[in-house]
N, CA, C and O atoms as CSV, one atom per row, in Angstrom:
chain,resi,resn,atom,element,x,y,z
A,1,MET,N,N,-12.998,46.718,-19.123
A,1,MET,CA,C,-12.259,47.235,-20.548
A,1,MET,C,C,-12.977,45.847,-21.572
A,1,MET,O,O,-13.007,45.975,-22.796
A,2,LEU,N,N,-13.381,44.892,-21.064
A,2,LEU,CA,C,-13.503,43.688,-21.883
A,2,LEU,C,C,-15.122,43.784,-22.692
A,2,LEU,O,O,-15.606,43.022,-23.529
A,3,ARG,N,N,-15.644,44.923,-22.117
A,3,ARG,CA,C,-17.008,45.057,-22.385
A,3,ARG,C,C,-17.145,46.197,-23.635
A,3,ARG,O,O,-18.267,46.364,-24.112
A,4,PHE,N,N,-15.754,47.152,-24.282
A,4,PHE,CA,C,-15.925,47.855,-25.036
A,4,PHE,C,C,-15.638,46.753,-26.464
A,4,PHE,O,O,-14.765,45.891,-26.565
A,5,ARG,N,N,-16.459,47.054,-27.238
A,5,ARG,CA,C,-15.646,46.677,-28.647
A,5,ARG,C,C,-14.753,47.082,-29.312
A,5,ARG,O,O,-13.949,46.415,-29.963
A,6,ARG,N,N,-14.845,48.587,-29.165
A,6,ARG,CA,C,-13.656,49.207,-29.933
A,6,ARG,C,C,-13.238,50.056,-29.061
A,6,ARG,O,O,-13.971,50.597,-28.234
A,7,MET,N,N,-11.629,50.302,-29.214
A,7,MET,CA,C,-10.767,51.186,-28.143
A,7,MET,C,C,-10.801,52.789,-28.135
A,7,MET,O,O,-10.390,53.685,-27.397
A,8,ARG,N,N,-11.522,52.681,-29.368
A,8,ARG,CA,C,-11.992,54.231,-29.543
A,8,ARG,C,C,-13.001,54.814,-28.438
A,8,ARG,O,O,-12.792,55.799,-27.731
A,9,SER,N,N,-14.115,54.010,-28.443
A,9,SER,CA,C,-14.851,54.068,-27.442
A,9,SER,C,C,-14.298,53.982,-25.813
A,9,SER,O,O,-14.875,54.592,-24.913
A,10,LEU,N,N,-13.241,53.234,-25.614
A,10,LEU,CA,C,-13.173,53.354,-23.993
A,10,LEU,C,C,-12.319,54.599,-23.881
A,10,LEU,O,O,-12.235,55.206,-22.813
A,11,GLN,N,N,-11.696,54.975,-24.956
A,11,GLN,CA,C,-10.670,56.139,-24.984
A,11,GLN,C,C,-11.853,57.357,-24.557
A,11,GLN,O,O,-11.639,58.117,-23.612
A,12,LYS,N,N,-12.902,57.418,-25.243
A,12,LYS,CA,C,-13.400,58.384,-25.389
A,12,LYS,C,C,-14.329,58.659,-23.555
A,12,LYS,O,O,-14.621,59.602,-22.819
A,13,LEU,N,N,-14.477,56.980,-23.584
A,13,LEU,CA,C,-15.144,57.453,-21.877
A,13,LEU,C,C,-14.015,57.563,-20.830
A,13,LEU,O,O,-14.292,58.005,-19.715
A,14,VAL,N,N,-12.397,57.073,-21.221
A,14,VAL,CA,C,-11.629,57.718,-20.402
A,14,VAL,C,C,-11.519,59.217,-20.036
A,14,VAL,O,O,-11.397,59.710,-18.915
A,15,TYR,N,N,-11.603,59.925,-21.432
A,15,TYR,CA,C,-11.091,61.013,-21.430
A,15,TYR,C,C,-12.375,62.238,-20.700
A,15,TYR,O,O,-12.289,63.313,-20.106
A,16,ILE,N,N,-13.379,61.448,-21.100
A,16,ILE,CA,C,-14.586,62.359,-20.383
A,16,ILE,C,C,-14.676,62.091,-18.742
A,16,ILE,O,O,-14.935,62.871,-17.825
A,17,HIS,N,N,-14.419,60.950,-18.743
A,17,HIS,CA,C,-14.287,60.520,-17.097
A,17,HIS,C,C,-12.829,61.258,-16.416
A,17,HIS,O,O,-12.819,61.479,-15.205
A,18,ALA,N,N,-11.948,61.518,-17.034
A,18,ALA,CA,C,-10.517,62.020,-16.142
A,18,ALA,C,C,-11.154,63.332,-16.086
A,18,ALA,O,O,-11.267,63.757,-14.937
A,19,SER,N,N,-11.769,64.374,-17.353
A,19,SER,CA,C,-12.025,65.568,-17.473
A,19,SER,C,C,-13.037,65.850,-15.941
A,19,SER,O,O,-12.648,66.651,-15.091
A,20,VAL,N,N,-14.416,65.019,-15.774
A,20,VAL,CA,C,-15.245,65.104,-15.008
A,20,VAL,C,C,-14.425,64.855,-13.299
A,20,VAL,O,O,-14.475,65.494,-12.248
A,21,PHE,N,N,-13.908,63.947,-13.614
A,21,PHE,CA,C,-13.090,63.413,-11.833
A,21,PHE,C,C,-12.206,64.470,-11.615
A,21,PHE,O,O,-12.319,64.947,-10.486
A,22,ASN,N,N,-11.120,65.142,-12.530
A,22,ASN,CA,C,-10.371,66.441,-12.211
A,22,ASN,C,C,-10.833,67.432,-11.163
A,22,ASN,O,O,-10.361,67.837,-10.100
A,23,ASN,N,N,-12.428,67.777,-12.176
A,23,ASN,CA,C,-13.004,68.759,-11.795
A,23,ASN,C,C,-13.817,68.788,-10.564
A,23,ASN,O,O,-14.346,69.816,-10.142
A,24,PHE,N,N,-13.909,67.523,-9.946
A,24,PHE,CA,C,-14.748,67.434,-8.760
A,24,PHE,C,C,-13.831,66.428,-7.594
A,24,PHE,O,O,-14.375,66.013,-6.570
A,25,ASN,N,N,-12.815,66.214,-7.831
A,25,ASN,CA,C,-11.892,65.318,-7.138
A,25,ASN,C,C,-10.795,66.599,-6.417
A,25,ASN,O,O,-9.862,67.035,-7.092
A,26,GLN,N,N,-11.014,67.020,-5.228
A,26,GLN,CA,C,-9.933,67.924,-4.757
A,26,GLN,C,C,-9.221,67.172,-3.479
A,26,GLN,O,O,-9.771,66.369,-2.726
A,27,GLY,N,N,-7.650,67.704,-3.411
A,27,GLY,CA,C,-7.101,67.255,-2.319
A,27,GLY,C,C,-7.941,67.332,-1.033
A,27,GLY,O,O,-8.372,68.474,-0.871
A,28,ARG,N,N,-8.308,66.464,-0.061
A,28,ARG,CA,C,-9.201,66.570,1.096
A,28,ARG,C,C,-7.797,67.146,2.174
A,28,ARG,O,O,-7.870,68.125,2.917
A,29,SER,N,N,-6.930,66.511,2.054
A,29,SER,CA,C,-5.695,66.990,2.920
A,29,SER,C,C,-5.442,68.287,2.875
A,29,SER,O,O,-5.498,68.970,3.898
A,30,LEU,N,N,-5.149,68.763,1.753
A,30,LEU,CA,C,-4.647,70.295,1.357
A,30,LEU,C,C,-5.589,71.444,1.529
A,30,LEU,O,O,-5.260,72.612,1.322
A,31,SER,N,N,-7.177,70.927,2.051
A,31,SER,CA,C,-7.889,72.132,1.968
A,31,SER,C,C,-8.709,72.290,3.075
A,31,SER,O,O,-8.718,71.201,3.647
A,32,LYS,N,N,-9.382,73.061,3.653
A,32,LYS,CA,C,-10.221,73.240,4.630
A,32,LYS,C,C,-11.467,72.583,3.741
A,32,LYS,O,O,-11.588,72.562,2.516
A,33,ARG,N,N,-12.371,72.042,4.792
A,33,ARG,CA,C,-13.583,71.677,4.482
A,33,ARG,C,C,-14.527,73.008,3.834
A,33,ARG,O,O,-15.154,72.781,2.800
A,34,ILE,N,N,-14.574,73.776,4.183
A,34,ILE,CA,C,-15.702,75.052,3.773
A,34,ILE,C,C,-14.951,75.436,2.525
A,34,ILE,O,O,-15.695,76.111,1.813
A,35,HIS,N,N,-13.745,75.262,1.980
A,35,HIS,CA,C,-13.166,75.545,0.869
A,35,HIS,C,C,-13.411,74.723,-0.288
A,35,HIS,O,O,-13.309,75.227,-1.407
A,36,ILE,N,N,-13.813,73.169,-0.098
A,36,ILE,CA,C,-13.719,72.017,-0.555
A,36,ILE,C,C,-15.385,72.303,-1.120
A,36,ILE,O,O,-15.891,72.419,-2.236
A,37,LYS,N,N,-15.831,72.336,0.086
A,37,LYS,CA,C,-17.677,72.336,-0.319
A,37,LYS,C,C,-17.791,73.991,-1.500
A,37,LYS,O,O,-18.372,73.978,-2.585
A,38,LEU,N,N,-17.164,75.101,-0.970
A,38,LEU,CA,C,-17.253,75.587,-2.166
A,38,LEU,C,C,-16.947,75.803,-3.580
A,38,LEU,O,O,-17.582,76.519,-4.354
A,39,ASN,N,N,-15.547,74.867,-3.921
A,39,ASN,CA,C,-15.147,74.595,-4.700
A,39,ASN,C,C,-16.012,73.729,-5.204
A,39,ASN,O,O,-16.819,74.205,-6.002
A,40,ARG,N,N,-16.088,72.468,-4.948
A,40,ARG,CA,C,-17.598,71.512,-5.196
A,40,ARG,C,C,-18.697,71.987,-5.902
A,40,ARG,O,O,-19.179,71.622,-6.974
A,41,THR,N,N,-18.996,72.814,-5.165
A,41,THR,CA,C,-20.479,74.020,-5.322
A,41,THR,C,C,-20.299,74.686,-6.955
A,41,THR,O,O,-21.060,74.721,-7.922
A,42,ALA,N,N,-19.280,75.044,-6.781
A,42,ALA,CA,C,-18.806,75.914,-8.141
A,42,ALA,C,C,-18.989,75.037,-9.378
A,42,ALA,O,O,-19.771,75.169,-10.319
A,43,ALA,N,N,-17.875,73.917,-9.082
A,43,ALA,CA,C,-17.890,73.163,-10.066
A,43,ALA,C,C,-19.036,72.287,-10.906
A,43,ALA,O,O,-19.154,71.984,-12.093
A,44,LEU,N,N,-19.791,72.041,-9.752
A,44,LEU,CA,C,-21.123,71.229,-9.886
A,44,LEU,C,C,-21.757,72.161,-10.987
A,44,LEU,O,O,-21.912,71.762,-12.141
A,45,ALA,N,N,-22.189,73.684,-10.486
A,45,ALA,CA,C,-22.914,74.852,-11.128
A,45,ALA,C,C,-22.508,74.980,-12.721
A,45,ALA,O,O,-23.256,75.320,-13.637
A,46,GLU,N,N,-20.866,74.548,-12.812
A,46,GLU,CA,C,-20.432,74.802,-14.331
A,46,GLU,C,C,-20.921,73.934,-14.611
A,46,GLU,O,O,-21.771,74.214,-15.455
A,47,TRP,N,N,-20.890,72.461,-14.288
A,47,TRP,CA,C,-21.126,71.510,-14.509
A,47,TRP,C,C,-22.616,71.649,-15.169
A,47,TRP,O,O,-22.800,71.582,-16.384
A,48,ARG,N,N,-23.282,71.778,-14.553
A,48,ARG,CA,C,-24.856,71.907,-14.938
A,48,ARG,C,C,-25.189,72.795,-16.136
A,48,ARG,O,O,-25.804,72.519,-17.167
A,49,GLY,N,N,-24.555,74.066,-15.681
A,49,GLY,CA,C,-24.290,74.905,-17.237
A,49,GLY,C,C,-23.613,74.286,-18.470
A,49,GLY,O,O,-24.283,74.673,-19.427
A,50,PHE,N,N,-22.926,73.758,-18.770
A,50,PHE,CA,C,-22.389,72.632,-19.389
A,50,PHE,C,C,-23.458,71.802,-20.495
A,50,PHE,O,O,-23.648,71.816,-21.711
A,51,CYS,N,N,-23.968,71.152,-19.420
A,51,CYS,CA,C,-24.817,70.001,-19.826
A,51,CYS,C,C,-26.022,70.652,-20.124
A,51,CYS,O,O,-26.390,70.128,-21.176
A,52,SER,N,N,-26.874,71.528,-19.783
A,52,SER,CA,C,-27.835,72.071,-20.310
A,52,SER,C,C,-27.874,73.370,-21.670
A,52,SER,O,O,-28.791,74.106,-22.036
A,53,THR,N,N,-26.594,73.236,-22.106
A,53,THR,CA,C,-26.975,73.869,-23.115
A,53,THR,C,C,-26.421,73.215,-24.465
A,53,THR,O,O,-26.703,73.716,-25.554
């Protein structure tokens, strides 16, 4: 955190990181592996579509 000159820059990074992390992070103990893989594939496809536009 010391590398950021402005608190606003850090807040932007944390906001974006949290959004992406929540999209890809799944509770592994709560789901079966196949469901985790399907959800991760769908999240990655959505993320790629979002970034390409």
